[in-house]
Structures are given as structure tokens and as C-alpha cells.
N, C-alpha and C positions, 0 to 999 in steps of 0.2 A: 457752307451756308446755303440755304435755299433762297430762291428769288421770291419776292412778294408781289402779288398782283392786286391792284386796286381798281375798282370800277365805280365811276360816278355817272349819273344821268342828269341832264339839264333840259328843262322844257321852257319854251318861250311862253310868256303870259300876256303878250300884247305890248305895244310900244317898245320900250327898251328893258322891260322887266323879264327876268329869268328866275326860275326856282331850280336849285340843284339838290340832288338827294344821293346819299351813298347807300351801299348795300344794307347797312344796319338801320336805315330809316332816318339818319341825320339829315337835316335840311338846311339850306342857306338861300336867302334871296340875294341874288347878285346885285351889287350896287348899294347895299345897306350893311349895317353891322349886325343885323338880326341873324339868328341861327339857332340851332339846338345842339345839345351835347352830342358828342360822337363824331363830329367832323374835325379831323386833324389838320395841322398846317399843310401837310403835303397834299391832302385832298383839296384844300382851299386853292392851291395852285392850279389844280385841274378844273375846279369850278371857275376860277379866273380865266383860264384858257377857253373854256366853253362860253362863258359870258362875253368875253372879248371877241372871239370869232363869230359868235351868234349875233351880236349887235352889228358887227361889220356886214355880215351876210344880209341881215334884214335891211339895213340901211341901203346897201348897194342895190338890192333887188327892188326895194320900194321906190328908189329913184328912177328905176327903169319901168315903173308902173306895173310891177308883178303883184298878183293877188296872193299874199302869203296868209295861209290859214293856220299853220302851225309849223314849228321847227323843233326838232328834238335832236340832241347830240348825245351819243353814248361814247364815253372815253374809257379805254382800257390802257393802263400804264403799268410797266414793269420796272421795278427798282433794281439797282445793282446789288448783287449778292454780298459784296464786300463793303459797300457803303450805301445803306438804305435811304440816305437823304438825296440821292441822285436818281432821276428817272433815266433809263437807258432806251426804252421803246415806248412810244405813245401812239395809239391808233384811235382816230376819231371817225365814228360812223355818223353821218349827217342824214337825217330823215326829214324831208321837206314836204309839207302838204301845200300844194299850189295847183291851180287849174290853168295857169298860163306861163309857167317857167320851164324852159328847156334845160336839158342836162348840161349843155355847153355854157349856158348863162350861170348856172349854179357853180360849175367848175371854175369859171372865171372869178366869181365872187369869193370862193374859197381860196383860190390862188392869191388874189389881191390881199385878203386878210392875212394869210400866212407870210407873204413876202414883204408887205408894206405897212399894214395897219396894226396888227395885234402884237403889242410889245411883249405880252406874256408868252405867246408862241415863239417869238423871235428869241427871247431869253431861254426858254426851255429847249429850243432847237439847238442851242450851243452844246448841250450834253446828251440830248436824246434824239433818236431818229423818229420823226413825226410823220406818220402816214395817215391817209384818210380814204374813205370811199363814201358814196352817197346814193340815196334812192329818192326819187321824186314820186309822191303819191297824190292821187286825187283826194279832195276832201271826203272824209269818212272811210277811206280805204285803209286797210290794215297792212303793216309791213310784212314782207315775206320772211 
């Protein structure tokens, strides 16, 4: 059997609102029951992970008076070849647009979310290896 790779992208829309989209254009608004056809239950877990960590990061950084202009998370997850209902590897790329957040501050917010706050991440971390990296960009700047 071959492995399956799923990719979802989640964008912050202000406040605690996030919009998630999969590669085929299926969208979901985190925190509501709205969505479009084409988003499967396994992808909803990834959208939940993105929404959960995204809300944590925004909340932590805004409490530190950081100017957050945008936050995007790209999650790539690999399912087990012999049991496709289990993720084995999940990688999260955080792209944060801010004019006054330092890398160490973002790393701390990510770590707090992963270790303490995001129950979806804690649950998924029991079967999958979750890794991440991040990039901080100035408002209007494009990612590398």
C-alpha cells in the first residue's frame, strides 16, 4: 500500500475566525458548522489542529501587545500505509505577518500551544510525530 498525503491551509480572518481550505477547494470556517463538500473527516482534524493552534498563538501574542496582521498555517500530514485513519507525520509551517514579533516570541507561543493548550494537537501527537517551522514576515511581504 502507498501512503496518502493530505494538505490543508488555514488563514486567520481576524479575531478568532479562521478559514480552512483543502487542495480541491473545499472550505471550512473554524468554529462553525459551515463548510463545503469535499472536506473529509480526517481533514477536519487538521483544520481543527490549525484553528486550535492558531487561536492560541494569536491570543498569546496579542496579550503581549504584538501587532498581528495575518497568520497562515500550512499543514502536511502523512497517513499510515496500513491504516489510513491514523496520521503518522504532521508538519506545520507557520507564516506570521507582524511588525513587532520576534522569532523567540513566536516559538514560545507555538510551544505553549503544542504542550499545554491545543487538545487537538495533544490528541494527534499520541499517534503522529508533529513538527513545525515558522517564518515571520513584515506586512505586505511575500513568503520565501
